[in-house]
N, C-alpha and C positions, 0 to 999 in steps of 0.2 A: 278723340283719345288724347287722356291724360297723361305727360308725363310717371316714367313710377310705375305704370300702371299695375296690376301682380292679379294676377285669376286665375281657378283650376285647382282640385282635391289634393288630400294629401301625401299624394301618388305624382303627382308633376306640379310644374308650378309653368305661365307665363307669365315674362317683363313685355311689358309694351309702351312708349313713347318714343318722344320728338329727341333729334340728336338737339344737344343747346350749343347760342351760339358761339363757345367752349369750344367745342371737341368738331368744327369747323375745320376743315386742313389736316385731318388729325388722321395717325390711320384707324385702322377699323377694331382692332383689337382697342390701343388705348383709348382709345373716344368713347365707346365704349363700354370699360373702364369707368374713365370718368362720371359721366350720366349714367351706372347704376354701379355707385362709391364697395358695395362688398361683393362685389367678384370683383377678383383679380386679371388682369389684363392675362396671365398665363388661363384661367381662366376661360377671358371668349376666346380665348388662340384656342383652344381645347373646344369649346363650344361649337367654336364655325367650321372647327375641322369635323368632328360628328354629322355637318350640318343643321344645328340645332339655332340659326341663326338667321333673318332676311332682315333686309331692308327694302322702304318704299317698295314692297310685294316678292319682292324675289330673296332669291338665296346668297344670300355670303359663300363664296368655297373662299379667295385668301384673305388671310388677315393682315395685309399688305397693300387692300384693296383707301379710297381715304375717299374723307364722308363732310357731308356737307348739313351746313343749319339747317331743320326742318324734316331731315329725316328720318322719314319713319321707320321705326325697327320693334321689333319682337324675339324675345329672346327664350327660348325653351327649352329649360332648365330638364333634367330625368330626377324620375324615380330615385327616393333615397332610399339606398341601403342596407337593411340591416346590421346593426354592428356590431365586426364580429370584434368584441375585446369586454369583460368580463370585471364584475365590480371587485372591485382588492381592499382589503384596509389598509391603507396603506396610510403613515399620522403622513400628516398636514401641517404647513402654520399659516396660518390662516388671516393672515392683517383685518381681514374686512369681508362683511357678510353683508348682505341683505336678499329676499325676493327674488330680483334684476340679475344682480349680478357676486363674486367674494374678490379676491386681492390676493394671493399667496405669495408670501416670499419663501423659491425656491433653493431646496439644498442642492453644489452641487454631486453631480451622479446623476440625478433622476432625471432618462428624458420627461419631454413632453408628450407626445404622443407617441402611441404601436407602429415600427415598420418594421422594414426589413432587419432581422435578428432584434429586433423589443416587440415583439412580439406583447407583453405584459411588466408588469413594475412601474406603469408609467405612471403618465401626471394624470396621465384621461385614466388610466382605470382607484385610480384614488378617487377621482370625484366621478365616476359613476356610481361610488359608493360611498361616499359623503354626500352630495345629490340628490343621489336617490333615484332615479331620472327626469329629475326637474336642470333640466339642463338646454343651452340651443340645438338644434340640428344645423343651421346654416354653414358649421364649416365647415360638411360636408359628412364623410360615415366617419373616419380615420379617425375626426378631431371634432369630437363634442365642445360646445359651448368655448374652444379653444379657438382666441376672435388672431392670438399672433405670438411669438414663439420666443426662448430664447433656448442655447443648445443647452445638449448636458452636462457637460463642467464649465459652466456658464451659472452664477448663485443669483438670487434674488427676485423683485419685483415680478409678479404676470399677472393680468387682471381675466378676469375667464365670464362667458355671460348664463345665464340661468334663461336667460329668455329671449325669444326671437328680436325681439324690442330693443333688450340692450346688448343684443348681437350686431342690428343693420346701426344701431348709433354708435358704435362700439369702430365700427369697422369704417365708416362715412370722416372719424376721429383720423382717424391711421390714415383713413386715402387725404386727405388732408393735412397732414402732414401734421396739428395739433395738441397729437399726446407732447406729453415733456416724460422725456426721457433723460436720465442722468445716468453714467454708469460711473462703474471707480475699479479704475486701471491701476496693473503698475506696471512700466513698462522699459525693457533695454534700450541704454545711456538714457541724458538728458536732453533733452529734444528744442533749439534752440533756432527761431524763436519761440519763448516760453510756449505761448500761447495762438493755436492758430487753426486754419478750417482745411482738413482736407478736403477733397472733387474729384471721382474719379467711375463709371462704373465699373460697376461690379455682377461680374460672370461666372459663368462656368470655368476654369483651367483647362485649357487643353493638352497639357504634360497630364495632368489627374486629376481623375477627380472627380479624388476626393479631397480636390481644396478650391477654394473661388477666387480670386484675380482680378486683377485689375484689366481694363477688358478697351478696346477704341469705340469711337461714337459709330451710332448705330446698334452695338451689341450692345449685351446684359440690361443692370436696373441703372438707371441713375441714383449715384448714391451721395453725401451730404454728411460729415464729423466734423460737430467741430474739439477743441480740448484747448485743453486751459492744468497747465502743471499746479500741480496745490506742495507739491515738496518734494524735494531735491534728496534725493540717496545715495550711496553707494554705486553709481557706476547703473544704475538706473530714477526713476521718477514715480511719484506717484500723482497721474492725473486725472480730467473727469472729460467726462467726453456726451458731449448733446449729442444728437442722435436728429437730423430733421426727419430722412430716409432709416424704412428700416428692412434692409438689409441681407439672406445670409451670410455671417461673420463677417459683418461691416465692420464693425470696431478693429475686428484682429487684422482685416486684410488692409485695411487703411492704414495701421499706424505702422506694420510692417512695412507699407511702400515708402514711407520719405522714413523708413532706419530707424524704427521703434515699437517692434514686435512684441506680443504684448509675454510676460516671466510668465513658465511654463507649456505655451502654447505649442502641443505634440504638432505641429503642421507651418507658422510661418515662425518658428522662435528659434533661431543658431545662437544661442551665446556664449559667451568666452568663457574658459575654463573657466577663471574663478568666481563665474556665478552659474557655474553649472554644477561645479560643489556648495554653494549654498544652495540653492537650492536642491541638489540628492539630502546636508546635513538638516535640513529641514522638510524634509520627505512631501514636499508641494508639484504632486505630480500635472497639476493640468491649467488652464490656460487662468491668469493670476486675472478676474475680469467679472465684475460685481453689480448686478443693473438695483443699481440705491435709488432711485426717485420716479415716482411711475404719477403724470398728472396728467386728470382729464376735468373732460362736463359729465354728469351722472347724465348717460345717454334716458336717464326716463322723467327724475326725481328733476338734472337741471341744476342740481348746488358742484359746488366746483370740489374736487377729492385731488388732493396732496399725500401719497404715502411716502416714508423712510424709513431705511430697510441699515442699521448700523452693518458696519462689517464684517464679515463674518472670521471665525477664528484662527480658518486657515489665513484669509493673506492677512491680519490683521499681527498675527507670527508671520513672515514673509516679512511685511513692513517692520519689524521689530530686530530681525538682523542686518536689514538693510541701510538703516539707520545709522548713516556715520558719528 
């Protein structure tokens, strides 16, 4: 049996392999996510609970069980369901495109994929129209080609897979945390020290299901954000954030946790009156966060890719108003 072997038809897929040494002693869901990096831990946990995972010929019933090196695993992926989303002619700012992938500069306000309350008008709907069926389906029914995402009201760069080979290669780089992702943010107050690292597991808030929060060990997902102050402003600062991990609301939660929430953030920021008045005067109604730089190794050609997106006009205006 070869590690990472796949079989099956377009109606289903079976993954087989041997648990690598690096996964020995880990929880089953975490270790198999390491062995199959294109499948998230949550995805594998769901498959375990659906009875779709076996170890050494026996069905796995508990995601929290422990792995041993060399165990034979079988992961049965269910047949992909038809995509219930229509192609829509929505304008896209495409920074780069080839036969394998494309990089999009997403504007604030555009939802990445269909979800409750956003059945259409999303990036996925736009991609279905632009790519005319040439999108990877590995990401699941509602997210064709989507390898990662950024929040609706965050602007900036996003890479999309057009082929399964590109999707698998990019997913592996995200799993290895080798993707270069740098964000520019405008935060309340001036961080002291000016540069630093925020570490803390991020999970769903116990008090507000719309929010994420720092949670204790054994909960949520490990997250690391490095920040550097680039400009001191009036009661605020422009910072660059480099992500080691990519968790939901990561920059927003981590910066709020150290007392420097993103300006305009409706969930995590409560600025003083002076800043509230300034945001109102600028008509700035979103979190001040922009995915400015995205770098990765092209998953098919092996070339180095590095893309940069200028600060959008609304954030540039906010910076001008905040300069002392």
